matplotlib code that plots the C-alpha trace (Angstrom):
import matplotlib.pyplot as plt

x = [19.1, 15.5, 14.0, 10.8, 9.6, 8.8, 5.9, 6.9, 5.5, 4.4, 6.3, 5.5, 5.3, 4.8, 1.1, -0.2, -3.6, -5.3, -8.7, -12.0, -11.8, -15.5, -14.8, -11.9, -12.8, -10.6, -10.0, -9.4, -8.1, -9.5, -7.7, -9.9, -9.3, -6.6, -4.6, -0.9, 0.2, 3.9, 4.9, 8.0, 8.2, 8.9, 8.6, 8.2, 7.5, 6.3, 2.9, 1.5, -1.9, -2.0, -1.8, 1.1, -1.0, -1.1, 1.8, 2.0, 4.3, 2.8, 4.0, 3.9, 3.8, 4.2, 2.6, 5.5, 3.7, 0.2, -2.9, -4.7, -8.1, -10.4, -8.7, -5.0, -2.6, -0.9, -3.4, -2.3, 1.4, 3.5, 0.5, 0.9, -1.2, -0.8, -0.4, -0.6, 1.0, 0.5, 3.5, 2.4, -0.9, -0.8, -2.1, -3.6, -5.8, -6.3, -7.7, -9.8, -8.8, -7.7, -4.8, -4.2, -3.8, -1.4, -3.6, -2.7, 0.9, 0.0, 0.4, 3.8, 4.9, 3.9, 5.8, 8.9, 8.7, 8.8, 12.0, 15.4, 15.9, 18.8, 16.8, 13.2, 12.7, 12.7, 11.0, 13.5, 15.2, 17.1, 13.9, 12.4, 15.6, 15.6, 12.0, 12.6, 13.3, 12.2, 9.8, 6.8, 3.6, 0.3, -3.5, -5.2, -8.5, -11.1, -12.1, -15.2, -14.6, -14.9, -17.7, -16.7, -18.4, -18.1, -17.8, -21.6, -21.8, -23.3, -22.0, -20.9, -19.3, -15.6, -14.3, -13.4, -9.7, -7.3, -5.2, -2.6, -2.6, -1.4, 2.2, 4.2, 7.7, 8.4, 9.7, 13.4, 12.8, 10.7, 13.2, 14.9]
y = [-14.1, -13.2, -9.8, -10.6, -7.0, -7.2, -9.2, -11.4, -10.2, -6.8, -3.7, -0.3, 2.6, 6.3, 7.1, 9.4, 11.0, 10.6, 12.0, 11.1, 9.2, 9.4, 12.2, 10.4, 9.3, 7.7, 9.9, 8.2, 10.4, 9.1, 10.9, 11.9, 10.0, 11.6, 10.9, 11.4, 11.8, 11.7, 9.2, 8.2, 4.5, 4.4, 0.6, -2.4, -5.7, -9.1, -10.4, -13.9, -15.3, -18.1, -20.8, -19.1, -19.4, -15.6, -13.2, -9.5, -6.5, -4.2, -0.6, 2.2, 5.4, 9.0, 11.8, 14.0, 17.1, 16.4, 16.8, 20.0, 20.7, 23.7, 25.0, 24.4, 23.2, 20.7, 19.0, 15.7, 16.4, 13.9, 11.6, 7.9, 5.6, 2.0, 0.0, -3.7, -5.4, -9.1, -11.1, -14.7, -16.5, -20.3, -21.6, -24.6, -22.4, -19.3, -20.8, -18.0, -16.5, -13.3, -15.3, -17.6, -14.5, -13.1, -10.0, -10.2, -9.2, -6.1, -3.8, -5.5, -4.8, -1.2, -0.9, -2.5, -0.2, 2.9, 2.0, 0.8, -2.7, -5.0, -8.1, -7.9, -11.7, -12.4, -11.0, -11.3, -9.3, -7.2, -6.0, -4.9, -3.1, -1.5, -0.2, 1.6, 5.3, 5.5, 8.1, 6.9, 8.4, 6.6, 7.1, 7.1, 5.2, 5.0, 1.3, 0.3, -1.3, -5.1, -6.5, -8.2, -9.7, -7.6, -8.8, -8.9, -11.3, -8.6, -8.2, -4.7, -2.8, -1.9, 1.6, 2.7, 2.8, 4.3, 2.3, 3.3, 1.8, 2.5, 3.2, 5.3, 6.7, 10.2, 12.4, 13.2, 16.9, 16.1, 13.8, 16.4]
z = [44.8, 43.8, 44.4, 46.2, 46.2, 42.4, 41.1, 38.2, 34.8, 36.2, 35.5, 37.1, 34.7, 35.3, 35.3, 32.6, 32.7, 29.3, 30.1, 28.5, 25.3, 24.3, 21.8, 20.1, 16.6, 14.0, 11.0, 7.7, 4.9, 1.7, -1.1, -4.1, -7.3, -9.4, -12.6, -13.2, -9.6, -8.8, -6.0, -4.2, -3.4, 0.3, 0.7, -1.5, 0.2, -0.9, 0.3, -0.2, 0.5, 3.2, 0.6, -1.3, -4.6, -5.1, -4.5, -4.9, -4.3, -1.7, -2.4, 0.1, -2.0, -0.8, -2.8, -3.9, -5.1, -3.8, -6.0, -7.0, -5.4, -5.6, -2.4, -3.2, -5.8, -3.6, -1.3, 0.4, -0.3, 1.7, 2.4, 1.9, -0.2, -1.3, -4.5, -4.9, -7.9, -8.6, -9.7, -9.3, -9.6, -9.4, -12.7, -11.1, -8.9, -11.0, -14.2, -15.7, -19.1, -17.2, -15.7, -18.7, -20.8, -18.2, -17.6, -13.9, -14.9, -16.8, -13.8, -13.0, -16.6, -16.2, -12.9, -14.3, -17.3, -15.0, -13.1, -14.0, -12.7, -13.4, -14.1, -15.4, -15.5, -11.7, -8.7, -5.9, -3.1, -5.6, -7.3, -3.9, -3.2, -6.6, -6.3, -3.0, -3.5, -7.1, -8.4, -10.4, -11.7, -11.1, -10.8, -7.5, -7.4, -4.6, -4.1, -2.2, 1.2, 1.4, 3.5, 6.8, 9.9, 13.0, 16.6, 16.9, 13.9, 11.6, 8.0, 7.5, 4.6, 5.2, 4.7, 1.1, 0.4, -2.0, -4.4, -7.0, -10.5, -14.0, -13.3, -15.7, -15.7, -14.4, -17.2, -16.9, -16.4, -13.3, -11.7, -9.5]

ax = plt.figure().add_subplot(projection="3d")
ax.plot(x, y, z, "-o")
ax.set_aspect("equal")
plt.show()
């Protein structure tokens, strides 16, 4: 038996008054560049380009102690930033000396040097599992936003973003 009092595909929810949204603006927290920042790896996930010719590890990193600023010793504590570490570039597509000389793998080597992993010769599910929850030290950079075409067809510059690079091991005395 079909309930004819309910329209198909339409569900009634409790109404919530949200008010005027004209004053709502997106706040992006760009963290200042900093060296030697301690991070907790919250997530490590693989990411491929559409052609699967370039693969990287996307890291979600949480600032453990924050960074010192003129106002406080631990600004941005608990905030999240991201790191991207290349682990594969198709040699048939990426033919510049940078790739031939394996410079695209330098950051991967640094990352693997910072954490204890069972097999340093493969990037697989075990590596992603091993990375999660590890403490690392890295440098925060501010990268310029990439240009894109907006809905009106105008090319505009994207927002600057943080990125974490130059991974190092956390000294044993700081691994509490």
